[in-house]
C-alpha positions as CSV (number, residue, x, y, z in Angstrom):
1,M,0.1,-0.1,0.0
2,D,1.1,3.7,-0.8
3,F,0.4,6.0,2.2
4,K,0.3,9.7,2.5
5,L,1.0,12.0,5.4
6,I,-1.4,14.8,5.6
7,V,-0.3,17.7,7.8
8,A,-2.9,20.4,8.8
9,L,-2.0,23.6,10.6
10,V,-5.1,25.0,12.1
11,S,-6.4,27.4,14.8
12,D,-7.3,25.3,17.9
13,D,-10.8,26.1,17.7
14,L,-10.9,24.2,14.4
15,T,-9.4,21.3,15.3
16,D,-12.0,19.0,16.2
17,K,-13.8,20.1,13.1
18,V,-10.8,19.0,10.9
19,I,-10.4,15.7,12.7
20,D,-14.3,14.8,12.5
21,K,-14.4,15.7,8.6
22,A,-11.1,13.5,8.1
23,R,-12.6,10.7,9.9
24,E,-15.6,11.0,8.0
25,M,-14.0,10.7,4.7
26,G,-11.7,7.8,5.9
27,A,-8.9,8.6,8.0
28,T,-8.5,5.9,10.4
29,G,-6.3,7.6,12.8
30,V,-4.7,11.0,14.0
31,S,-1.9,12.9,16.1
32,V,-2.4,16.3,17.2
33,F,0.3,18.7,18.3
34,T,-1.0,21.5,20.5
35,S,-0.3,25.0,21.3
36,G,1.7,26.4,18.5
37,R,1.9,29.8,17.0
38,G,1.8,30.8,13.4
39,E,2.1,33.9,11.3
40,G,1.0,34.5,7.8
41,L,1.3,37.5,5.6
42,E,0.9,40.0,8.5
43,P,2.7,39.9,11.7
44,S,0.7,39.1,15.0
45,K,-0.7,42.3,16.6
46,T,0.7,42.8,19.9
47,F,-0.1,44.9,23.1
48,F,2.8,45.7,25.4
49,G,4.5,42.4,24.3
50,M,1.3,40.2,24.4
51,T,0.1,38.7,21.1
52,F,-3.8,38.8,20.7
53,E,-3.9,35.8,18.5
54,G,-5.1,32.1,19.1
55,Q,-3.0,28.8,19.3
56,I,-2.7,26.6,16.4
57,D,-2.6,23.0,16.2
58,M,-0.5,20.6,14.1
59,I,-2.7,17.6,13.0
60,L,-1.1,14.5,11.4
61,F,-3.2,11.7,9.4
62,I,-1.4,8.8,7.6
63,V,-3.9,7.9,4.9
64,E,-3.8,5.6,1.8
65,K,-2.8,7.3,-1.2
66,H,-6.1,6.7,-3.1
67,M,-8.0,8.7,-0.4
68,S,-5.5,11.6,0.4
69,R,-6.8,14.0,-2.1
70,T,-10.3,13.6,-1.1
71,I,-9.3,14.2,2.3
72,L,-7.4,17.0,1.9
73,E,-10.0,18.8,0.1
74,A,-12.8,17.9,2.9
75,I,-10.3,19.4,5.3
76,S,-10.0,22.5,3.5
77,E,-13.6,22.8,3.2
78,A,-14.4,22.0,6.9
79,A,-11.8,24.6,7.9
80,G,-12.6,27.1,5.4
81,F,-9.1,27.6,4.4
82,D,-10.0,29.7,1.0
83,K,-12.6,31.5,2.8
84,K,-10.7,33.1,5.7
85,S,-7.4,34.2,5.9
86,G,-5.4,32.6,9.0
87,S,-7.7,29.6,9.0
88,G,-5.1,27.4,8.3
89,I,-2.9,25.2,5.9
90,A,-2.8,21.6,4.9
91,M,-0.5,19.5,2.5
92,Q,0.3,16.1,1.7
93,I,3.5,14.4,1.7
94,N,4.8,10.9,0.1
95,I,5.5,8.4,2.8
96,E,8.2,6.1,1.7
97,D,7.6,3.4,4.3
98,A,5.4,3.0,7.6
99,I,5.1,0.5,10.3
100,G,2.6,0.2,13.0
101,L,-0.3,0.4,11.0
102,K,-1.3,-3.3,11.3
103,A,-4.4,-2.7,13.3
104,Q,-5.7,-0.1,10.7
105,L,-4.7,-2.0,7.5
106,K,-8.2,-4.1,7.2
107,T,-10.1,-0.9,7.6
108,I,-8.2,0.9,5.2
109,E,-8.3,-2.2,2.7
110,H,-12.4,-2.0,2.9
111,E,-12.6,1.3,2.5
112,I,-10.3,1.3,-0.7
113,E,-12.7,-1.6,-2.1
114,D,-15.7,0.7,-1.4
115,Q,-14.2,3.5,-3.6
116,I,-13.4,1.1,-6.5
């Protein structure tokens, strides 16, 4: 099987929404790294050295290649990446090899069969 790593960087208030949508579209697992900080085109506004910007979370999904684009687009839609500046970003990266997915392989195989 070929896998992709989907990395989503989203404001912390969108994390659950993104995870729920990815699972609905076939993602079988997720890892979340919380309390990051991001900066886009415009630097964060500060007041006496304090930033008034929410935290971001990094969400990682390892998904089967055939499902990756569908999940990526669903994440974008759920988080509104193209509608609101600063809502986040998501990307997919090729995975050369992965271990530790044995428990999820049967579910992934069934989802692939359902799509064919």
